[in-house]
C-alpha positions as CSV (number, residue, x, y, z in Angstrom):
1,M,1.7,-9.4,10.7
2,A,5.3,-9.1,11.9
3,T,6.5,-11.3,8.9
4,V,4.6,-9.0,6.5
5,L,6.2,-5.9,8.1
6,A,9.6,-7.5,8.0
7,F,9.1,-8.4,4.3
8,Y,8.1,-4.8,3.5
9,V,11.1,-3.3,5.3
10,I,13.6,-5.7,3.8
11,F,12.2,-5.5,0.3
12,G,11.9,-1.7,0.6
13,L,15.5,-1.3,1.7
14,I,16.8,-3.6,-1.1
15,A,14.8,-1.6,-3.7
16,L,15.9,1.7,-2.2
17,I,19.6,0.7,-2.2
18,Y,19.3,-0.7,-5.8
19,L,17.6,2.5,-7.1
20,Y,19.6,5.1,-5.3
21,R,22.8,3.3,-4.2
22,A,24.7,5.6,-1.8
23,G,21.9,8.2,-2.2
24,A,19.7,6.0,-0.1
25,I,21.8,7.1,2.9
26,Y,20.7,10.7,2.3
27,W,17.1,9.7,1.8
28,C,17.0,7.7,5.0
29,A,18.9,10.4,7.0
30,F,16.6,13.3,5.9
31,T,13.5,11.2,6.5
32,L,14.7,10.2,9.9
33,I,15.5,13.9,10.8
34,N,11.9,14.8,9.7
35,F,10.5,12.1,12.0
36,M,12.6,13.2,14.9
37,L,11.4,16.8,14.4
38,C,7.9,15.6,14.5
39,K,8.4,13.7,17.7
40,I,10.4,16.5,19.4
41,F,8.3,19.5,18.5
42,I,4.8,17.9,18.6
43,N,3.7,20.1,21.5
44,N,5.3,23.3,20.2
45,N,3.1,26.2,19.0
46,Y,5.4,26.6,15.9
47,Y,5.3,23.0,14.9
48,T,3.9,23.6,11.5
49,F,6.4,26.4,10.8
50,I,9.3,24.2,11.9
51,I,8.2,21.3,9.6
52,W,7.6,23.6,6.7
53,G,10.9,25.4,7.3
54,Y,12.8,22.1,7.3
55,A,11.1,21.1,4.1
56,I,11.8,24.4,2.3
57,I,15.5,24.3,3.4
58,L,15.7,20.7,2.0
59,L,14.1,21.7,-1.3
60,Y,16.4,24.7,-1.7
61,Y,19.5,22.6,-0.8
62,N,18.5,19.9,-3.3
63,E,17.8,22.4,-6.0
64,K,21.0,24.4,-5.5
65,F,23.5,21.6,-5.1
66,G,21.8,18.9,-7.2
67,G,21.4,16.6,-4.2
68,A,23.7,16.2,-1.2
69,Y,27.3,15.0,-1.6
70,L,29.3,13.7,1.4
71,E,32.0,16.1,0.2
72,N,29.8,18.9,1.5
73,F,29.5,17.4,4.9
74,F,32.9,15.7,5.4
75,P,35.6,17.4,3.3
76,N,38.5,15.3,4.5
77,S,37.0,11.9,4.7
78,R,38.1,8.9,2.6
79,I,34.7,7.2,2.7
80,K,33.1,10.2,0.9
81,I,35.1,9.4,-2.2
82,F,33.8,5.9,-2.4
83,L,30.2,6.8,-1.5
84,D,30.0,9.8,-3.9
85,Y,31.5,7.7,-6.7
86,Y,29.1,4.8,-6.0
87,R,26.2,7.2,-5.9
88,D,26.7,8.5,-9.4
89,G,26.0,5.2,-11.2
90,A,22.6,4.8,-9.7
91,P,19.6,4.1,-12.1
92,M,17.7,7.0,-10.5
93,Q,19.1,10.1,-8.8
94,W,17.6,10.3,-5.4
95,H,17.3,14.1,-5.3
96,V,14.9,14.2,-8.3
97,V,12.2,12.1,-6.7
98,F,13.0,13.3,-3.2
99,N,10.7,16.3,-3.8
100,M,7.7,14.0,-3.7
101,T,9.1,12.4,-0.5
102,I,9.3,15.9,1.0
103,L,5.6,16.4,0.3
104,R,4.8,13.1,1.9
105,M,6.9,14.1,4.9
106,I,4.9,17.3,5.3
107,S,1.7,15.4,5.0
108,F,2.8,12.9,7.6
109,A,3.8,15.6,10.0
110,I,0.5,17.5,9.8
111,D,-1.5,14.3,10.1
112,F,0.7,13.3,13.1
113,K,-0.1,16.7,14.7
114,W,-3.9,16.3,14.0
115,A,-3.9,12.8,15.4
116,K,-2.4,14.1,18.7
117,A,-5.0,16.9,18.9
């Protein structure tokens, strides 16, 4: 079972990096933030509103700025130039299909809450 899981993780990361190049960093970061919000606020009465609020903010940010660029987060960094340049040649733009990932993150969060109830 551990070998199958390792295969899925490794193959998934390779596919993610190939398809989205440096955009995979954003995809992983936003998904990790969602998971951390789920773990931290699981017992909060406003859990559903927090998760939906995060999702709406992400959707708005992706729509307004056409995805995230490191330039928006680190204006004076040298690595941002390389990663933002490397991101633009990707076969798929991560922010286009990330909307479906946001829906899956909401679904995961609500299922996570119901499983704890």
